[in-house]
N, C-alpha and C positions, 0 to 999 in steps of 0.2 A: 238361441235362448228366447228371442222375441217370438219365434214360432211356436215354442213349447208353451209359453204364456197365452198365446192366442188359442191353441188347443185346450188348454185348461180353462180358459174363460168360456170357450165353447161347451165344454163339458158341464160347467156350472150353469150356463144357460139352459142346457137341455134338462138338467136336474130340476131347475126352477120351473120349467115348462111342464114337466111331469107332475109337478106339485100344484098345477093350475094356477101359477102366478103369471102375471102378464109381463111380457118382454117388450120393451120399447127400443127400437133402433132409429137413430138419427143419422141422416146422410147430408153432408155438406157438398152439394153439387157444384158450388162455386170454387171449391179447392180441388185440385186434381194433381196427380203425379206427373211424371215425365211421359210424353206421348210415345206410344209404341210405335216402332218403325213400320212403315208400310209394307216392308219386305220381311217382317218379323217371323213369319211362320212359311215354311215350305215343305217340300217332299224330297226324298232321296231314293233314287232307283239304282239297284245294282244287280247284275246277272249272278245271282246266288240262289241255290235250291230251286232252279228252274223258274225264277221270277219272270224271265223274258221268254225263252223257248219253253213251252208247255204252260206258260202262265199269261202274262199281259200281252204277249205277241200272239196274234190270232191264228197263225198257221196251225193246221191240224195234223198234218203229216209228220211223223217222226222220222229222222234220218232221210230227208227228201232228197238230198244230193248223194247218198250212198257213201258218205265219208266218215261216218262215226266210227267205224271199224274197217280198216283197209283189207282185212282178211276175211270177213263174213259180212253178209247183208243184214246186219242188225235192224229189227223192226219189220222186216219183210218176211212173209210166210207164204209158201206155194200153196196154190188151190188145185185140187184135182190131180191129174197125172202131169205134173209140171216140175221141171228142175230149175233152180234158180242158183245163180253164183255171180260173183263180181267180175267185172271186165275192166282191164287197164289200157287196152288199145283202142285207138280211133276215138279219142275223148271228144266231148262237146266243145271244149276250149282248154286253154292251158291251165286254168284254175281248177277244173274238175279233174280229180285223179281216179274216180271209179264210176262205172255206170252199172246198172243191174241187168245182167243177161237172164232172160226168161225163156226157157225152152218148153213150149207148150206141146205136149204129146197127145192130147186129147181135147175134144170139143169142149169150150167153156172153161178150159184151164186158165190159170192166171196167177195173180198175187194179191195179197191183202196187207193192210197196214192198220194197226189198232191205235195209232197216234201215241200221245202222252197218256197212258193209263186209261184208254178208252176215249171215244170221241162223243161229244155231247151233240146229238142230232135232234133237231127240234122241228116238229111237224109244221110245214108251211114256209120254212126257211129256205132260202135259195143260196146255194153254195157254189163258189167259183172254183173251177178246176183248170189247172194247166199243167202240161208235162212235155218233155222233149223225148223223141222217139226216133229210132232208126231200126230197120228190119232187114231180114233176109230178102234176096232179090225177088222172090215170088210171093211175098206176104201182102197181098191185097185182101183186106179183111175188115171185119167190124170189131172195134174194141168196145165193150160195155163197162161203163164206170157205174158203180154201185155204192149206195149207203146201205149197210147192213146192220140189224139190231143184234143185241146180245144173244138172241135165240136163233140166229142165223137166217132170219127172214128179211127179204129185201124191202126196204122202205124209202126207195129213190133210186132213179137210174137214168142214164142217158147213153145213146149209142153214137159212137164216133167212127167215121170212116177213115181208114188207113190206107194209104197208097204205098206200094213197096218202094222203099228207097234206102240206100246205104248212107245217105246224107241225113244229118240230124235235122228234124223238123219240130217246130213247137205247135202243140194242138191245145185248144182251149174249148171249154164247154161249161154249162151250168147244170146243176142238179138240184131239183126241188124235193125236200123230204116229205114223204107221205105219212110218216109216223114219228114217235119219239123214242129216244133211248139215250140215257146218259152214259152208256158204256158201249157204244156201237163201234163200227169199223168201216173202212173204205176198201173197196176192191176194184181190180181191172181184170177183165176176163176177155179172151180172144175167141172169134167165131170159127177159127180153123187152126190147124196145128202148124208149128213153125217156131222160128226164133225172133224174138224182138229185144231191143235194148232200151232201157228206160233211164232217164236222169231228171233231176230236179222236178220231182212230182209234187205239186203244191195244190192244197185245198183250203179255201178260206171261207169262213162264214161272213156275213156282213160285219163290217168294222166300225169303230167309233168315228163318227162324222164321215163316214164312207171313205176313209183315207185308203189308197192303194196300199198294200203290204202293211196294213195297219194294225191296231190293237183291238182286244175284245171290248165290246161296247159295255158290258156289265162291269168289268174291273175298272176300265178307264172312267166310267161315270162315277164310281165310288171315289176315285181320285179327284174328279172334278167337284164332287160335292164337298171336298175338304177345302175348297177355294184356296189352293196354295198360290203364294206370291212368287215363288220360284221354284225350280226342279233341278236338283243336282243329279248328274249322271256322268258316265256309265257305271260308276262304282269306285271303290277304293282299292282294295287288293287286286280287283279285276283288271284295272288299267296297268297294273305292274307286271304280272306274269311271274313265273318262277324259272330258275336256272335250268332249262332244258329246252331241247327242240331249237337250238340257236336263238333262244328268247322269242320265238315267234308265237308264244302262247300269251303274249300281252295283247291287249286291246289296241288296234291301230285303226284310226277313223277311216282313213282312205280306202281301207279294204272292206268297209261296211256300208258303202254307198253305191248307187247304181242298180242295174237289174240284178236280181237275186242270183241268176245263173253265173254272174261275174263275181261273186262274193265267195271267197275260198272258205269262210268260217275259220275257226281256230280252236284248239284245245284249251278250255277254261281250266287250266291245270290247278290253280289255287283253290277251286271250288269243285274240281273233280269230274267234269263232264265236258263234251265238245259242244260248242255253240254254232248255229248257222250265221250269226251276225245279221239275221234278218231284221231284227230291231236294232238297226244301226244308228249311226250318228244323225242322219237325215230324219229318220223316224223319231228319234228322241226329240230333236228340235221341233218337229212338227207336233208331237204330243205336247210339249210344253207350251206351244202356241195355242193349241186347242183347249188347254186347261186354263188359259189366261195367265200363265206363268213366265216369268223371265227364265232363260236357260242359264244354268251354271255348269260348265263343262270342266271335269278334271282331266289334266294332262300328265303324261309321264315326264319326269325330268332326269331320265337316264339311270333310274334305280328301280329294282324289282326285288322279289324275294330271292335272296342269295346271289344276286348280281348287281353289278354297278359299273357304269361307264365313268372313266376319269372326268372330272369336272371341266378339264381343258378340251374335251372332245364331245360336248353335248350340243353342238350346233345343229345336228339332224333333228334332235328333239325339240329345239327351239323353233326350227323351221316347220316342223310338224304342227306346233301350237299356232304359229302364225297362219299357215295354210288352212287350219281349222277355223280360225276367225274369218279368214277371207271367204271360206265357203259360206259361213253363216251370214256375214254382213257385207261381203264384197258387192260391187256393182255387177249386175247381170250382163253388162255389155262391155265393161272395161277391164275385168279381172278374170283370170283363168278359172279360178275356183267359184267365183260368183257365176260364171256361165255354166259351169258344171251343176251348181245347185239349180239354176233355171232349167237346165236340160232334164234334171230330175223331177221337175214339177213344181218348183217354187221360185218364181222370178223375183219376188219381193224378198228383201232381207228378213232373216229371223231375228228375234230379240235376244241375241246372246249377250247378256249383261255382265256375267261374271266368269272368271276362269280361275280354277284352283290349281296351284302349281305343285304337283305331287301329293302324295297321301302318306300320312304317318311316317314321315322319314326319319323321325327321331329314333327309330329302331335300326337305322342304317348309318345315320350321320349324327355328328355333334351340331350344336347350334351354328357355330361359325362356318362349317363346311356346308350346311344347308343353305345359309344366307349367301354364300358365294354363288351357288347355283341359282338361287332364287333371283339375285340381282341381275344375272345374266338374262333370264327371261324378262325380268321387269323392264330393263332398259330397251330390250328389242320390241317388246309388245307396246309399251308406252310411246316409244317413237312412232310407230305406225298407227297405233289405235290408243290415243291418249285418253279417251273416255271409257276404256275397258276397266273394270274393277277387278283387281287381282287378289286372290285369298292365298295366304301363306300357311303353312303348319307351324306350330301345333301347341298343345298344352304344356309341353316340357319347355318350350322356347319362350320363356318369359323376358320382359325388359328389352323387347325389340326396339332398336333405335333407327333401323333403316326405314325407307319410305314404304311401310306396309299398311295398307288400307284396312284389310281384314285378316284375322288370325282365326283359323280353324282349330277348334278344340274338341276332342273326342273323349268320351267317358263311358266306361263299362265297369260297374262295380256293384256294391251292396245297396239296399234301401237306405240304410243309415248314412252311407256316404253321400247319396244324393240330398237327403234331408239336411245334412250338415252343410251342403253347398248352397243352401237358400240365399244367403247374403253375399255370395262370391262376387256379384257384379254390381254391388250397390253403388260403387264409385266409378263405374266403367265410363260414363259419359265425360269424365275428366281427361280421358285418354284419346289421343288422335287415332289410335289403332282400335277399330271396332271388332267385336268378337262375333264369329259365326260358329255357333255349336252345331257341327255338322253330323255328329253321330253321338248318341247316348242311349243307354238302356241299362236297366237292372239285370245283371247276369250272374249274380252270386247271391247265395243265401235266399233263394226264391223258389226252390224246388225245380223240377224239370219243365213245368209248363208255366211258371210264374205264379204269383199269388197276390193277394190284396196289398200286402206290405210293399211289393214291388210297384204296384200301380200308384200307391200313395207317394213312394219315394220319388218316382218320375214326375207325378203331378205337383209336388212341392218344389222340385227343381225347376220346372216350367214356370211356376208362379214367381219364383225368384228371379227368373229371366225377364218376366214382364214387369216386375216391380223394381228392376235396377234403375239406379238414378246417377 
């Protein structure tokens, strides 16, 4: 009601202004409301709709490890008189399940990759290439790596000498683009006929703050310009997975760190595509640091879409959370996972300030069952890391009496719903449990692409969050 009165008064003021009346506004700067928290606004990253692979993550090659489809080399196209197929024998390591067999039957035959809907090639930009290769016993040759524009013209190349070997070897090179194209592609061509095997073919442009295996500078800079105080990752439903593949389609942080050839990737079943896990736990912690934001990591509590581990058997998930904290914050000399972090290029601890226990579990549990699980995590984490701030679910779990510091509330509804929530947090400061509104968006009564009503609804809600007292 107070908002409607405010809007009505604004309309009156506008009418008066149009009638050439003078409007006088008085501000009392000595009287102010509740101070907004230093961590009031942050950002949330989830691997959905290729937000990571093909988006924020700077890798240009699609299906670099040949694992997207174990029956066909998706994303790879033969050039010239060349036959390509997937190979399952003599793999690079136990993680890699397939390699690309390239049977070059004519000079300059080879393969190409168009990346994620075409590659953005920028004149003067230097690209970093790496790939693993093994060959037939007599394949001493030159491999030419090329950047090609959409018309088929070469706009950058480098020659790489290959010695015949049946053992895997890693080759690296750089390519400087001599032209521009927003929908180009990458190619590898051989100087002689024969069979080669390729795996983990990677091509990177310069990255944000020059981080190895890092993010696109343009997109990451847009995030930096928001000046977020925290960054939630790696997602909500993304960390849960769905009941299939032995539950291996959930995000597991330990499988997302280290050299990219040692990361198996996984099927992002909830959002419908396979991911490399190249933008993994370490990279997200690094990005948060580069943005000047504290990290908020969401962990699995033994629940996913259509699967659930008994509450008495969730110790492995608790250990997974504890090890994640140790990786981010543990000593680089005295802890196992702290040493792993240092080996991966970051000796100093990361600023992992928050950890969220589960995501929207009200769809799988009632409040009491959720809290039984939450308290197991709470006791274990607070015993080892008493200053870690823990976030609990959710909007439906009101009147929390257990030691919950922050409670995550998610909203997806109509513009009217959000406008009506303007005063929801007016008395929140009286509660010892603080609110973290982790996800919110107008998704109903707003058309396909959204509209002004949706924007106003969300803006009113945000103002209500700021004005809470």
